[in-house]
Structures are given as C-alpha cells and as structure tokens.
N, C-alpha and C positions, 0 to 999 in steps of 0.2 A: 555273291550268287549271280547266276546269268539271269539275262531278261527274257522271258520268252514273246515271241511275236504270235499274236492272231494270224491265221491265213486262211483264206478260201479254199475249197475242195479244188479248183481249176489251178489255182497258183501253187497248191500242194502238189498236184500231178505234174505241173512245169517244171516245178523245181526238182521233184523226182526223176523225170526225165533227164534234165539237162546234167545232174549229178551222177546219174547213171553213165551217160555218153561220155563225161568227162572220165569218170574213174576208168570205164572200160578202154579207153584208147590208150592210158598208161599201161593197163594190165596186158593189153595187146602187144604192145612194143615190147615188155617184159618177158612174156610168154613166147616170143617170135625170138627173141635174143637167148634165151635158156633151150629152147627146142633147136636153136640153130647149134649151139655148143655141143647138143646131145648127138644129133643125127648128122650135123654136117653139111646138110643141103637146105639152102634157104628156100627155094621151093615148098619142101617138105616143112619147113618150120613156118613157113606163113600158111600152109592149108591147117597145122594144126594149131597155132594161135588164134585163125580166123574161127575154126570150128567149134574149138573150147570156150572162146569168148563169146560165141552168138549165144552158146546155151548158158553162161555165166551171166551175160547181161540180162537174158529172160529172168533168172532165177533171182538176181538182186532187184530188178524193178519191181516183182511180184513182193518179196521182202520188205521193200520199202513202202509199197502199198499197205501190207500186212500192218507195219507199223503204223499208219495214219488211221487205224481204227484203233489203237491202245492208247489211252489217256494219260497214261503214266508219263510224267515230265512235261507236259503241256497245260500251260495257263487257261483257264475256263474263259472264253470268249465275252462270255455275259457280265 
C-alpha cells in the first residue's frame, strides 16, 4: 500500500496550482494540434486551445480544491 503524506493547507494549494498548470500546458498543446487538424488554421487552433483550456483550468483547480475537503484516502495527521 502507498504511504500518505500529511500536508498543510498552503502546501496543498501550491501543489494543486502546480499540478493544474503542468497538466493544462500539455492539454493546450494537444487541443491546439487537434483543432489545427480539424480547422486547418493555426490562428484559429490557438484561439480554440487557449479559450477551452482557460475554462478547463479553472474547472480542474476547483475540482482539486473540492477533493481537499474529502477525507477519503488521506491519512489523519494526528
């Protein structure tokens, strides 16, 4: 079984932000490539990639923060 690490609220927020930004950077790249393949225009593809990923980034961050309030799978720090 894995070991659970107790973490402070500030550390949890910083970690969530770092994970979110790294994941979204990969997803922006994939979205732009797929959009470019479909629409055939790089400028339109970049616009599609940026707009959809701003929305998805905010959604993912909120989702991560919600999970910070769920105790399932997290060791008790006491």
